[in-house]
FIBATOR-421450 format. One line per field, with one value per atom (N, C-alpha, C): residue in three letters; atom name; x, y, z. Coordinates in pm, whole numbers, plus 50000, padded with zeros to 5 digits. Atoms other than C-alpha are relative to their C-alpha. Layout:
N
lovo: (ala|...);
bati: (CA|...);
c1: (X|...);
c2: (Y|...);
c3: (Z|...);
REM end
This chain:
324
lovo: (unk|unk|unk|unk|unk|unk|unk|unk|unk|unk|unk|unk|unk|unk|unk|unk|unk|unk|unk|unk|unk|unk|unk|unk|unk|unk|unk|unk|unk|unk|unk|unk|unk|unk|unk|unk|unk|unk|unk|unk|unk|unk|unk|unk|unk|unk|unk|unk|unk|unk|unk|unk|unk|unk|unk|unk|unk|unk|unk|unk|unk|unk|unk|unk|unk|unk|unk|unk|unk|unk|unk|unk|unk|unk|unk|unk|unk|unk|unk|unk|unk|unk|unk|unk|unk|unk|unk|unk|unk|unk|unk|unk|unk|unk|unk|unk|unk|unk|unk|unk|unk|unk|unk|unk|unk|unk|unk|unk|unk|unk|unk|unk|unk|unk|unk|unk|unk|unk|unk|unk|unk|unk|unk|unk|unk|unk|unk|unk|unk|unk|unk|unk|unk|unk|unk|unk|unk|unk|unk|unk|unk|unk|unk|unk|unk|unk|unk|unk|unk|unk|unk|unk|unk|unk|unk|unk|unk|unk|unk|unk|unk|unk|unk|unk|unk|unk|unk|unk|unk|unk|unk|unk|unk|unk|unk|unk|unk|unk|unk|unk|unk|unk|unk|unk|unk|unk|unk|unk|unk|unk|unk|unk|unk|unk|unk|unk|unk|unk|unk|unk|unk|unk|unk|unk|unk|unk|unk|unk|unk|unk|unk|unk|unk|unk|unk|unk|unk|unk|unk|unk|unk|unk|unk|unk|unk|unk|unk|unk|unk|unk|unk|unk|unk|unk|unk|unk|unk|unk|unk|unk|unk|unk|unk|unk|unk|unk|unk|unk|unk|unk|unk|unk|unk|unk|unk|unk|unk|unk|unk|unk|unk|unk|unk|unk|unk|unk|unk|unk|unk|unk|unk|unk|unk|unk|unk|unk|unk|unk|unk|unk|unk|unk|unk|unk|unk|unk|unk|unk|unk|unk|unk|unk|unk|unk|unk|unk|unk|unk|unk|unk|unk|unk|unk|unk|unk|unk|unk|unk|unk|unk|unk|unk|unk|unk|unk|unk|unk|unk|unk|unk|unk|unk|unk|unk|unk|unk|unk|unk|unk|unk|unk|unk|unk|unk|unk|unk|unk|unk|unk|unk|unk|unk|unk|unk|unk|unk|unk|unk|unk|unk|unk|unk|unk|unk|unk|unk|unk|unk|unk|unk|unk|unk|unk|unk|unk|unk|unk|unk|unk|unk|unk|unk|unk|unk|unk|unk|unk|unk|unk|unk|unk|unk|unk|unk|unk|unk|unk|unk|unk|unk|unk|unk|unk|unk|unk|unk|unk|unk|unk|unk|unk|unk|unk|unk|unk|unk|unk|unk|unk|unk|unk|unk|unk|unk|unk|unk|unk|unk|unk|unk|unk|unk|unk|unk|unk|unk|unk|unk|unk|unk|unk|unk|unk|unk|unk|unk|unk|unk|unk|unk|unk|unk|unk|unk|unk|unk|unk|unk|unk|unk|unk|unk|unk|unk|unk|unk|unk|unk|unk|unk|unk|unk|unk|unk|unk|unk|unk|unk|unk|unk|unk|unk|unk|unk|unk|unk|unk|unk|unk|unk|unk|unk|unk|unk|unk|unk|unk|unk|unk|unk|unk|unk|unk|unk|unk|unk|unk|unk|unk|unk|unk|unk|unk|unk|unk|unk|unk|unk|unk|unk|unk|unk|unk|unk|unk|unk|unk|unk|unk|unk|unk|unk|unk|unk|unk|unk|unk|unk|unk|unk|unk|unk|unk|unk|unk|unk|unk|unk|unk|unk|unk|unk|unk|unk|unk|unk|unk|unk|unk|unk|unk|unk|unk|unk|unk|unk|unk|unk|unk|unk|unk|unk|unk|unk|unk|unk|unk|unk|unk|unk|unk|unk|unk|unk|unk|unk|unk|unk|unk|unk|unk|unk|unk|unk|unk|unk|unk|unk|unk|unk|unk|unk|unk|unk|unk|unk|unk|unk|unk|unk|unk|unk|unk|unk|unk|unk|unk|unk|unk|unk|unk|unk|unk|unk|unk|unk|unk|unk|unk|unk|unk|unk|unk|unk|unk|unk|unk|unk|unk|unk|unk|unk|unk|unk|unk|unk|unk|unk|unk|unk|unk|unk|unk|unk|unk|unk|unk|unk|unk|unk|unk|unk|unk|unk|unk|unk|unk|unk|unk|unk|unk|unk|unk|unk|unk|unk|unk|unk|unk|unk|unk|unk|unk|unk|unk|unk|unk|unk|unk|unk|unk|unk|unk|unk|unk|unk|unk|unk|unk|unk|unk|unk|unk|unk|unk|unk|unk|unk|unk|unk|unk|unk|unk|unk|unk|unk|unk|unk|unk|unk|unk|unk|unk|unk|unk|unk|unk|unk|unk|unk|unk|unk|unk|unk|unk|unk|unk|unk|unk|unk|unk|unk|unk|unk|unk|unk|unk|unk|unk|unk|unk|unk|unk|unk|unk|unk|unk|unk|unk|unk|unk|unk|unk|unk|unk|unk|unk|unk|unk|unk|unk|unk|unk|unk|unk|unk|unk|unk|unk|unk|unk|unk|unk|unk|unk|unk|unk|unk|unk|unk|unk|unk|unk|unk|unk|unk|unk|unk|unk|unk|unk|unk|unk|unk|unk|unk|unk|unk|unk|unk|unk|unk|unk|unk|unk|unk|unk|unk|unk|unk|unk|unk|unk|unk|unk|unk|unk|unk|unk|unk|unk|unk|unk|unk|unk|unk|unk|unk|unk|unk|unk|unk|unk|unk|unk|unk|unk|unk|unk|unk|unk|unk|unk|unk|unk|unk|unk|unk|unk|unk|unk|unk|unk|unk|unk|unk|unk|unk|unk|unk|unk|unk|unk|unk|unk|unk|unk|unk|unk|unk|unk|unk|unk|unk|unk|unk|unk|unk|unk|unk|unk|unk|unk|unk|unk|unk|unk|unk|unk|unk|unk|unk|unk|unk|unk|unk|unk|unk|unk|unk|unk|unk|unk|unk|unk|unk|unk|unk|unk|unk|unk|unk|unk|unk|unk|unk|unk|unk|unk|unk|unk|unk|unk|unk|unk|unk|unk|unk|unk|unk|unk|unk|unk|unk|unk|unk|unk|unk|unk|unk|unk|unk|unk|unk|unk|unk|unk|unk|unk|unk|unk|unk|unk|unk|unk|unk|unk|unk|unk|unk|unk|unk|unk|unk|unk|unk|unk|unk|unk|unk|unk|unk);
bati: (N|CA|C|N|CA|C|N|CA|C|N|CA|C|N|CA|C|N|CA|C|N|CA|C|N|CA|C|N|CA|C|N|CA|C|N|CA|C|N|CA|C|N|CA|C|N|CA|C|N|CA|C|N|CA|C|N|CA|C|N|CA|C|N|CA|C|N|CA|C|N|CA|C|N|CA|C|N|CA|C|N|CA|C|N|CA|C|N|CA|C|N|CA|C|N|CA|C|N|CA|C|N|CA|C|N|CA|C|N|CA|C|N|CA|C|N|CA|C|N|CA|C|N|CA|C|N|CA|C|N|CA|C|N|CA|C|N|CA|C|N|CA|C|N|CA|C|N|CA|C|N|CA|C|N|CA|C|N|CA|C|N|CA|C|N|CA|C|N|CA|C|N|CA|C|N|CA|C|N|CA|C|N|CA|C|N|CA|C|N|CA|C|N|CA|C|N|CA|C|N|CA|C|N|CA|C|N|CA|C|N|CA|C|N|CA|C|N|CA|C|N|CA|C|N|CA|C|N|CA|C|N|CA|C|N|CA|C|N|CA|C|N|CA|C|N|CA|C|N|CA|C|N|CA|C|N|CA|C|N|CA|C|N|CA|C|N|CA|C|N|CA|C|N|CA|C|N|CA|C|N|CA|C|N|CA|C|N|CA|C|N|CA|C|N|CA|C|N|CA|C|N|CA|C|N|CA|C|N|CA|C|N|CA|C|N|CA|C|N|CA|C|N|CA|C|N|CA|C|N|CA|C|N|CA|C|N|CA|C|N|CA|C|N|CA|C|N|CA|C|N|CA|C|N|CA|C|N|CA|C|N|CA|C|N|CA|C|N|CA|C|N|CA|C|N|CA|C|N|CA|C|N|CA|C|N|CA|C|N|CA|C|N|CA|C|N|CA|C|N|CA|C|N|CA|C|N|CA|C|N|CA|C|N|CA|C|N|CA|C|N|CA|C|N|CA|C|N|CA|C|N|CA|C|N|CA|C|N|CA|C|N|CA|C|N|CA|C|N|CA|C|N|CA|C|N|CA|C|N|CA|C|N|CA|C|N|CA|C|N|CA|C|N|CA|C|N|CA|C|N|CA|C|N|CA|C|N|CA|C|N|CA|C|N|CA|C|N|CA|C|N|CA|C|N|CA|C|N|CA|C|N|CA|C|N|CA|C|N|CA|C|N|CA|C|N|CA|C|N|CA|C|N|CA|C|N|CA|C|N|CA|C|N|CA|C|N|CA|C|N|CA|C|N|CA|C|N|CA|C|N|CA|C|N|CA|C|N|CA|C|N|CA|C|N|CA|C|N|CA|C|N|CA|C|N|CA|C|N|CA|C|N|CA|C|N|CA|C|N|CA|C|N|CA|C|N|CA|C|N|CA|C|N|CA|C|N|CA|C|N|CA|C|N|CA|C|N|CA|C|N|CA|C|N|CA|C|N|CA|C|N|CA|C|N|CA|C|N|CA|C|N|CA|C|N|CA|C|N|CA|C|N|CA|C|N|CA|C|N|CA|C|N|CA|C|N|CA|C|N|CA|C|N|CA|C|N|CA|C|N|CA|C|N|CA|C|N|CA|C|N|CA|C|N|CA|C|N|CA|C|N|CA|C|N|CA|C|N|CA|C|N|CA|C|N|CA|C|N|CA|C|N|CA|C|N|CA|C|N|CA|C|N|CA|C|N|CA|C|N|CA|C|N|CA|C|N|CA|C|N|CA|C|N|CA|C|N|CA|C|N|CA|C|N|CA|C|N|CA|C|N|CA|C|N|CA|C|N|CA|C|N|CA|C|N|CA|C|N|CA|C|N|CA|C|N|CA|C|N|CA|C|N|CA|C|N|CA|C|N|CA|C|N|CA|C|N|CA|C|N|CA|C|N|CA|C|N|CA|C|N|CA|C|N|CA|C|N|CA|C|N|CA|C|N|CA|C|N|CA|C|N|CA|C|N|CA|C|N|CA|C|N|CA|C|N|CA|C|N|CA|C|N|CA|C|N|CA|C|N|CA|C|N|CA|C|N|CA|C|N|CA|C|N|CA|C|N|CA|C|N|CA|C|N|CA|C|N|CA|C|N|CA|C|N|CA|C|N|CA|C|N|CA|C|N|CA|C|N|CA|C|N|CA|C|N|CA|C|N|CA|C|N|CA|C|N|CA|C|N|CA|C|N|CA|C|N|CA|C|N|CA|C|N|CA|C|N|CA|C|N|CA|C|N|CA|C|N|CA|C|N|CA|C|N|CA|C|N|CA|C|N|CA|C|N|CA|C|N|CA|C|N|CA|C|N|CA|C|N|CA|C|N|CA|C|N|CA|C|N|CA|C|N|CA|C|N|CA|C|N|CA|C|N|CA|C|N|CA|C|N|CA|C|N|CA|C|N|CA|C|N|CA|C|N|CA|C|N|CA|C|N|CA|C|N|CA|C|N|CA|C|N|CA|C|N|CA|C|N|CA|C|N|CA|C|N|CA|C|N|CA|C|N|CA|C|N|CA|C|N|CA|C|N|CA|C|N|CA|C|N|CA|C|N|CA|C|N|CA|C|N|CA|C);
c1: (50137|56171|49988|50017|56082|49892|50101|55873|49860|50131|55586|49955|50035|55601|49962|50032|55599|49858|50135|55284|49895|50095|55106|49986|50004|55200|49920|50075|55065|49851|50141|54737|49938|50052|54698|49982|50011|54761|49877|50116|54496|49870|50122|54242|49978|50012|54318|49952|50041|54271|49853|50141|53929|49907|50089|53798|49922|50079|53698|49885|50107|53498|49886|50103|53318|49926|50061|53262|49923|50069|53123|49849|50142|52772|49915|50093|52478|49942|50058|52313|49867|50126|52032|49941|50067|51785|50052|49951|51933|49911|50082|51712|50067|49941|51799|49943|50042|51746|50123|49888|51985|49948|50037|51953|50121|49888|52160|50028|49958|52327|49888|50109|52012|49880|50110|51792|49896|50093|51624|50036|49969|51591|50092|49907|51877|49952|50056|51704|50102|49917|51867|50146|49865|52174|50027|49967|52342|50079|49938|52440|50073|49916|52730|50075|49922|52950|50143|49862|53270|50058|49934|53384|49905|50076|53264|49974|50016|53308|49937|50055|53145|49861|50134|52822|49895|50105|52519|49887|50105|52271|49864|50127|52007|50019|49996|51917|49892|50099|51725|49881|50120|51367|49983|50023|51209|50012|49991|51208|50135|49867|51572|50010|50000|51476|50057|49953|51632|49983|50004|51597|50084|49907|51879|50029|49949|52026|50153|49855|52386|50054|49931|52641|49996|50012|52574|50133|49868|52949|50081|49928|53038|49999|50000|53095|49924|50079|52844|50068|49948|52961|49881|50113|52708|50051|49960|52734|49879|50108|52508|50043|49967|52511|49997|49977|52637|50034|49966|52709|50139|49870|53051|49979|50014|53095|50019|49989|53056|50001|49992|53151|49932|50073|52930|50026|49976|53046|49876|50122|52749|50025|49967|52918|49883|50109|52623|49866|50127|52355|49914|50093|52046|49917|50068|51918|50098|49905|52126|49938|50038|52066|50128|49877|52320|49974|50003|52391|50112|49900|52568|50018|49967|52739|50010|49986|52734|50147|49863|53050|50013|49993|53136|50070|49930|53375|49907|50093|53108|49887|50110|52840|50037|49959|53044|49988|50007|53026|49858|50131|52660|49885|50113|52445|49987|50027|52285|49938|50054|52211|49852|50144|51834|49952|50064|51621|49876|50120|51331|49881|50116|51019|49891|50098|50777|49863|50126|50505|49981|50031|50339|49957|50061|50247|49849|50142|49891|49916|50092|49652|49867|50131|49323|49892|50113|48995|49942|50056|48833|49885|50109|48553|50044|49984|48552|49884|50106|48359|49979|50032|48182|49938|50057|48119|49993|50014|47979|50067|49925|48219|50138|49871|48511|49994|49983|48615|50110|49907|48782|50043|49945|49012|50088|49919|49172|50080|49921|49436|50079|49925|49602|50073|49919|49889|50095|49906|50080|50124|49873|50447|50060|49950|50556|50144|49864|50868|50103|49907|51023|50044|49971|51016|50064|49955|51086|50136|49863|51464|50049|49947|51672|50052|49942|51816|49899|50100|51487|49902|50105|51208|49874|50129|50838|49919|50086|50612|49862|50140|50232|49928|50065|50035|49857|50140|49650|49958|50046|49469|49849|50144|49101|49971|50035|48963|49851|50139|48645|49957|50040|48483|49893|50102|48202|50062|49940|48425|50136|49874|48734|50118|49888|48971|50058|49931|49222|50054|49946|49325|50084|49910|49609|49972|49999|49571|50145|49865|49869|50069|49930|50134|50051|49937|50291|50135|49864|50664|50052|49943|50821|50144|49858|51201|50068|49921|51427|50112|49900|51693|50128|49876|51999|49978|50031|51831|49991|50015|51745|50136|49866|52106|50075|49932|52244|49939|50067|51984|50036|49967|52060|50140|49864|52431|50006|49999|52363|49937|50066|52138|50073|49919|52414|49925|50072|52199|49889|50116|51919|49894|50098|51629|49889|50100|51409|50031|49964|51598|49949|50059|51443|49860|50132|51140|49885|50106|50946|49996|49990|51030|49865|50127|50684|49897|50094|50520|50040|49956|50704|49884|50102|50471|50062|49959|50528|49918|50070|50435|49977|50023|50297|50041|49958|50439|49888|50107|50171|50046|49956|50275|50131|49871|50626|50001|50010|50501|49983|50021|50508|49868|50130|50166|49995|50015|50117|49852|50141|49775|49989|50017|49669|49870|50125|49381|50031|49986|49358|49866|50126|49081|50026|49996|49013|49866|50123|48759|49955|50055|48531|49877|50112|48288|49869|50119|48048|50002|49994|48010|49910|50087|47746|50065|49932|47999|50041|49954|48094|50153|49855|48448|50052|49930|48699|50136|49869|49034|50103|49886|49356|50113|49883|49672|50123|49875|50016|50106|49900|50291|50130|49872|50660|50105|49892|50976|50131|49871|51322|50112|49880|51670|50094|49907|51985|50008|49975|51990|49875|50115|51642|49875|50126|51280|50009|49992|51270|49864|50134|50895|49899|50108|50582|49871|50130|50214|49890|50117|49875|49878|50115|49561|49882|50123|49201|49961|50035|49117|49859|50135|48775|49923|50092|48479|49875|50121|48179|50032|49985|48121|49907|50084|47978|49969|50044|47773|49946|50047|47744|49869|50124|47447|49887|50100|47253|49864|50127|46988|49918|50070|46900|49961|50034|46850|49867|50132|46478|49913|50093|46190|49867|50129|45871|49905|50101|45560|49918|50075|45394|49852|50141|45045|49938|50072|44782|49966|50027|44750|49854|50142|44385|49967|50026|44413|50017|49995|44326|50102|49904|44553|50141|49868|44853|50008|50001|44743|50042|49959|44906|49883|50103|44678|50064|49947|44727|49991|49994|44825|50006|50000|44738|50120|49880|45055|49997|49987|45124|50112|49895|45325|50121|49879|45681|50040|49963|45690|49902|50086|45543|50020|49992|45475|49923|50067|45313|49915|50089|45017|49930|50064|44869|49873|50129|44497|49917|50091|44228|49859|50138|43883|49906|50103|43562|49973|50026|43465|49887|50097|43276|49961|50030|43306|50125|49889|43522|50027|49984|43499|50113|49890|43807|49946|50044|43769|50051|49959|43771|50040|49969|43800|50143|49861|44144|50097|49907|44412|50112|49892|44662|49959|50046|44442|50018|49985|44448|50146|49858|44826|50045|49963|44861|49946|50058|44624|50073|49929|44806|50139|49865|45144|50000|50007|45034|49919|50078|44834|50090|49929|44948|49968|50030|44975|49873|50122|44688|49875|50114|44465|49959|50031|44459|50094|49917|44579|50079|49917|44870|49973);
c2: (49998|51906|49892|50098|51734|49900|50105|51420|50055|49942|51619|50091|49912|51878|49921|50085|51601|49945|50055|51446|50107|49891|51784|50033|49970|51847|49896|50107|51510|50012|49982|51575|50112|49887|51911|49962|50046|51747|49912|50089|51480|50081|49919|51742|50078|49925|51949|49913|50090|51645|49964|50038|51572|50118|49884|51928|50006|49994|51913|49902|50100|51598|50050|49951|51753|50119|49880|52072|49974|50031|51891|50021|49971|52010|49876|50110|51776|50006|50007|51661|50073|49928|51879|49959|50035|51844|50089|49931|51937|49961|50027|51968|50059|49948|52027|49935|50052|51958|49981|50030|51798|49993|49998|51872|49963|50031|51756|50118|49892|51962|50046|49966|51952|50062|49940|52092|49901|50102|51759|49958|50050|51623|49880|50112|51390|49907|50090|51100|49893|50110|50823|50040|49956|51034|49964|50042|50881|50112|49890|51140|49941|50056|51044|50112|49904|51213|50002|49966|51356|49915|50085|51054|49891|50111|50760|49891|50101|50541|50058|49937|50787|49950|50038|50745|50043|49969|50726|50074|49919|51004|49975|50020|50933|50007|49992|50947|50097|49908|51185|49923|50065|51106|50029|49984|51122|50145|49859|51502|50060|49951|51525|50059|49942|51630|49902|50085|51500|50072|49950|51543|49906|50084|51416|50062|49951|51452|49999|49992|51575|50117|49888|51803|50118|49886|52151|50056|49950|52209|49893|50106|51884|50025|49996|51823|49879|50110|51615|49946|50067|51363|49945|50042|51315|49916|50087|51031|49923|50078|50843|49942|50066|50620|50100|49913|50811|50144|49866|51121|50002|49983|51248|50036|49967|51261|50151|49858|51605|50021|49964|51755|50134|49877|52019|50035|49954|52214|50073|49940|52303|50136|49871|52582|50055|49957|52592|50012|49989|52600|49875|50110|52387|49970|50026|52408|50029|49984|52356|49953|50041|52332|49965|50052|52126|49962|50045|52067|49899|50104|51741|49985|50014|51672|49853|50136|51361|49965|50051|51152|49944|50042|51129|49867|50128|50840|49885|50105|50641|49985|50007|50730|49917|50079|50575|49851|50140|50247|49949|50053|50228|50051|49944|50452|49934|50062|50279|50105|49903|50487|49972|50021|50538|50000|50004|50454|50089|49918|50658|49924|50064|50582|49988|50022|50425|49966|50037|50335|50078|49937|50462|49894|50084|50307|50007|50002|50198|49936|50055|50161|49966|50038|49986|50082|49933|50172|49908|50080|50057|50075|49937|50140|50030|49976|50296|49932|50078|50045|50048|49952|50155|49887|50092|49925|50076|49915|50128|50134|49876|50421|49976|50033|50242|50011|49991|50340|49901|50106|50036|50019|49982|50067|49880|50113|49788|50044|49954|49957|49887|50098|49754|50075|49921|49900|49907|50076|49746|50084|49934|49836|49939|50058|49788|49955|50056|49579|50097|49902|49866|50100|49899|50080|49942|50055|49845|49935|50047|49805|49955|50046|49631|50112|49892|49968|50110|49897|50147|49955|50025|50172|50073|49942|50236|50021|49969|50406|50038|49975|50404|50055|49934|50643|50040|49960|50644|50109|49889|50948|50016|49980|50990|50150|49858|51328|50016|49974|51431|50129|49884|51661|50084|49927|51756|50097|49919|51888|50057|49945|51973|49961|50049|51758|49876|50114|51485|49910|50099|51166|49901|50093|50930|49856|50142|50556|49955|50053|50332|49987|50015|50349|49858|50129|50050|50029|49978|50026|49870|50115|49791|50036|49968|49773|49897|50088|49631|49932|50081|49375|50078|49927|49594|50118|49889|49887|49949|50057|49661|49965|50034|49539|50126|49875|49892|50064|49941|50012|49925|50080|49725|50032|49966|49807|50141|49863|50178|50010|50001|50099|49910|50086|49882|49873|50126|49572|50002|49984|49706|50078|49935|49778|50068|49929|49892|50150|49858|50222|50069|49942|50272|50050|49948|50503|49930|50065|50306|49849|50145|49961|49935|50061|49897|50001|49994|49968|49908|50090|49700|49910|50090|49500|49905|50097|49184|50022|49986|49186|49864|50119|48930|50034|49978|48887|49955|50027|48908|50048|49968|48894|50079|49933|49003|50129|49877|49305|49968|50014|49352|50066|49949|49402|50003|49986|49535|50022|49990|49489|49978|50014|49536|50067|49946|49651|50089|49913|49941|50071|49934|50133|50125|49878|50471|50016|49971|50571|50142|49869|50859|50027|49964|51043|50013|49973|51117|49915|50089|50818|50040|49956|51001|50108|49897|51257|49946|50036|51256|49998|50016|51127|49945|50065|51026|49955|50048|50851|50030|49976|50979|49906|50082|50769|50067|49936|50929|49892|50104|50709|50067|49950|50782|49891|50097|50593|50072|49939|50668|49902|50083|50540|50045|49965|50592|50151|49857|50964|50081|49910|51115|49937|50044|51081|50010|50001|50980|49997|50006|50949|50031|49971|51083|50026|49981|51083|49985|50011|51126|49971|50044|50950|49979|50030|50935|49855|50141|50568|49966|50030|50595|50130|49890|50832|49946|50047|50805|49884|50108|50522|49886|50118|50174|49950|50047|50073|49859|50136|49691|49969|50023|49724|50087|49904|49965|49934|50067|49700|49983|50013|49690|50136|49865|50064|50042|49960|50140|50032|49960|50282|49927|50070|50084|50069|49939|50254|49889|50107|50030|50008|50009|49915|49879|50110|49694|49896|50107|49357|49958|50034|49300|49876|50117|49021|49875|50119|48697|49898|50096|48504|50029|49963|48695|49993|50005|48675|49861|50132|48394|49928|50082|48111|49890|50112|47850|49871|50128|47514|49887|50116|47187|49912|50080|46989|49879|50122|46639|50019|49994|46604|49919|50067|46500|49882|50113|46249|49884|50118|45901|49909|50094|45629|49872|50129|45289|49967|50039|45174|49869|50131|44824|49992|50003|44816|49881|50109|44544|50055|49956|44615|49881|50107|44418|49956|50055|44194|50079|49925|44383|50133|49874|44708|50089|49905|45024|50044|49964|45038|49919|50069|44958|49910|50098|44653|50042|49953|44792|49886|50115|44442|49952|50045|44394|50087|49918|44507|50063|49943|44567|50134|49874|44840|50115|49896|45034|50045|49965|45016|50083|49927|45133|50142|49867|45423|50087|49925|45525|50043|49972|45506|50112|49904|45728|50124|49884|45981|50123|49873|46350|50056|49943|46538|50081|49919|46757|49915|50088|46447|49963|50029|46437|49893|50107|46121|50046|49962|46163|49911);
c3: (49948|53431|50107|49892|53758|49964|50023|53771|50022|49971|53925|49887|50111|53648|49876|50116|53387|50010|49979|53536|49976|50018|53545|49852|50143|53182|49924|50067|53073|50026|49967|53255|49918|50077|53082|49853|50139|52744|49982|50008|52812|50006|49989|52919|49872|50124|52612|49885|50108|52387|50008|49984|52531|49984|50010|52511|49870|50123|52139|49999|49996|52203|50086|49910|52494|49939|50055|52302|49871|50125|51995|50015|49991|51924|49977|50021|51940|49859|50133|51619|49997|50019|51489|49866|50126|51204|49888|50118|50867|49883|50118|50558|49877|50121|50198|49876|50130|49829|49913|50089|49580|49857|50142|49206|49917|50088|48910|49906|50090|48636|49907|50092|48422|50070|49926|48698|50047|49953|48780|50142|49865|49136|49994|49991|49222|50111|49900|49396|50037|49948|49602|50017|49967|49682|50146|49864|49988|50069|49926|50251|50121|49893|50480|50072|49923|50735|49947|50039|50576|49888|50099|50372|49949|50058|50164|50104|49895|50473|50127|49881|50713|50035|49953|50908|49898|50096|50680|50071|49940|50764|49933|50069|50499|49849|50145|50129|49953|50055|49906|49945|50050|49802|49851|50143|49455|49956|50033|49468|50036|49965|49577|50139|49866|49931|50103|49891|50251|50133|49863|50626|50084|49925|50847|50137|49872|51196|49993|50013|51192|50081|49936|51359|49903|50092|51211|49952|50042|51179|49927|50070|51001|49850|50146|50631|49948|50056|50436|49875|50121|50177|49923|50083|49895|49884|50111|49645|49952|50059|49409|49868|50125|49107|49885|50117|48799|50041|49956|49013|50064|49936|49117|50147|49858|49497|50023|49969|49653|50150|49859|49989|50023|49968|50149|50146|49863|50455|50051|49947|50674|50063|49935|50875|50082|49913|51113|49932|50072|50842|50022|49979|50895|49875|50126|50537|49887|50109|50224|49869|50135|49849|49925|50060|49657|49855|50139|49288|49981|50025|49198|49849|50141|48867|49962|50049|48655|49986|50015|48658|49859|50141|48289|49983|50012|48341|50037|49957|48525|49900|50096|48272|49879|50115|47993|50028|49965|48182|50014|49964|48280|49914|50072|48063|49864|50128|47767|49909|50093|47460|49981|50007|47459|49857|50131|47159|50003|50009|47037|50058|49939|47241|49894|50105|46996|50057|49937|47246|50129|49873|47559|50100|49897|47889|49980|50038|47823|50110|49900|48118|49938|50049|48061|50072|49933|48128|50107|49891|48451|50063|49926|48693|50141|49857|49037|50069|49935|49241|50144|49865|49559|50082|49902|49854|50132|49882|50141|49973|50020|50177|49939|50059|50012|49848|50145|49659|49961|50037|49503|49855|50134|49202|49966|50048|48996|49876|50115|48778|49935|50077|48504|49889|50093|48302|49924|50084|48011|49974|50025|47987|49874|50126|47622|50012|49993|47573|49944|50054|47373|50107|49898|47688|50125|49873|47977|49984|50009|47990|50137|49870|48259|50088|49922|48364|50032|49973|48429|50107|49901|48682|49956|50036|48619|50127|49885|48875|49948|50037|48840|50122|49886|49063|49965|50024|49047|50099|49917|49185|49982|50003|49274|50003|50010|49168|50032|49962|49351|49931|50079|49096|50071|49927|49332|50100|49893|49611|49963|50050|49401|50089|49922|49605|49931|50059|49515|50111|49907|49694|49922|50068|49607|50041|49974|49576|50021|49983|49652|49865|50128|49377|49980|50032|49203|49937|50048|49134|49938|50071|48877|49964|50015|48864|49911|50086|48591|50077|49928|48684|50029|49978|48634|50096|49910|48805|50144|49866|49100|50062|49950|49130|50042|49966|49121|50125|49884|49373|50127|49882|49609|50050|49960|49608|50059|49952|49655|50140|49869|49954|50099|49914|50101|50037|49991|50046|50106|49910|50263|49924|50085|50026|50080|49920|50316|50005|50003|50284|49874|50120|49943|50034|49964|49995|49928|50077|49730|50022|49979|49867|50027|49960|50014|49888|50111|49678|49884|50107|49477|49958|50054|49251|49899|50102|49050|49874|50126|48685|49936|50082|48442|49857|50139|48093|49907|50095|47824|49862|50137|47456|50000|49994|47549|50078|49922|47744|50148|49856|48120|50037|49958|48279|50153|49856|48632|50031|49962|48793|50150|49856|49154|50041|49948|49377|50119|49884|49620|50024|49966|49798|50083|49919|49958|50071|49927|50223|49965|50033|50119|50087|49915|50344|49922|50080|50058|49873|50117|49822|49885|50110|49617|49914|50079|49490|49863|50135|49122|50000|49996|49081|49867|50110|48818|50053|49957|48838|49891|50089|48677|50042|49967|48659|49940|50041|48645|49992|50023|48500|49957|50047|48468|50006|50014|48377|50025|49969|48516|49969|50009|48439|50111|49893|48644|50022|49993|48570|50035|49984|48547|49941|50058|48440|49848|50146|48073|49933|50058|48027|50109|49905|48197|49925|50064|48114|50104|49913|48282|49914|50079|48156|50095|49924|48281|49970|50021|48333|50047|49952|48498|50019|49976|48503|50066|49932|48733|50094|49902|48978|49968|50013|48984|50140|49869|49289|49983|50020|49301|50073|49926|49543|49947|50049|49321|49977|50026|49242|50128|49872|49613|50056|49954|49640|49939|50048|49608|50120|49894|49811|49981|50004|49895|50097|49914|50028|50065|49934|50291|49966|50034|50188|50069|49940|50341|49893|50095|50167|50016|49995|50082|49918|50082|49827|50086|49915|50008|49949|50053|49774|50052|49949|49919|50151|49853|50282|50047|49950|50482|50067|49939|50591|50084|49922|50863|49921|50072|50722|50102|49912|50896|49967|50021|50944|50091|49921|51067|50101|49900|51384|49956|50045|51333|50085|49915|51622|49980|50013|51633|50121|49888|51887|49968|50021|51933|50124|49890|52142|49963|50021|52179|50085|49932|52262|49950|50035|52260|49991|50022|52120|50005|50000|52162|49856|50133|51868|49935|50079|51600|50065|49932|51801|49998|49994|51807|50143|49859|52186|50061|49932|52395|50108|49901|52608|50138|49868|52966|50092|49913|53108|49980|50028|52953|50079|49918|53210|49916|50084|52928|49941|50056|52782|50099|49897|53110|50012|49993|53122|49879|50122|52760|50002|49993|52815|50102|49898|53130|49951|50050|52955|49896|50108|52661|50034|49961|52860|50016|49984|52851|50139|49868|53185|50003|50003|53070|50001|50004|53055|49861|50139|52677|49950|50053|52508|49880|50114|52269|49880);
REM end
């Protein structure tokens, strides 16, 4: 082969090597749902490109749903705590439904045998307070020590039910996370907890009689504050695998208006009782001064012959001609 032919061959090889890159399709929106073997949503499943070390596209939410941007012809790598990794070939599909299996070897290491639930999450009854058009709620929930384990997470979600208009509105939820659950979640999120969809709802708890108590305040704007409302609170507890407890309780009925004592109608009337009518009151002036005058002996008349009197009168005279 001549030198010229060798150069041409090398150029063709380089062009051929770059063609797949140029022909690679742009990323498009891919949606899907991930469920586990038991039919429950698989939340916090990390979705990467092809391998465990591939580009991270996103994670599944509490319902197992995800929306990512990826090459429609790539292979997705799905992995999560207690789940066996799974590869999913897209083959041009923009919507996929995936079932992941539990990793039995991993489960033997992290899953704690659950005890019988002997208590419930117990929210305290409260009031819906109205200030203007704002509905204010102060939920307070006790998490019994028998239920709150280091490997679990508790989510409290209050909901305002407008019984007059048959609509529902959600207050801000509260999320309480056990220590082991928090450590596992942090590692799964690659030490970036902002990727956790519930990160902004984290709440600190107070320990009361060995139980954890979460209490916070939130409000909603309502167009019609005179509507009849109640407040439901949905509470659930999850471990590494799935939801292990759920309950809904009514914590408030009706509303409390702190300004209700100022709400009244007064018919204007003419005041005829003289005791209620305002009267002018003679008041002393608040300023004071000093004048030095000379009077005639045994007389209240100013001595006009005294030049000092003329000066004093001139000094204390008002522009209107009236003496102050």
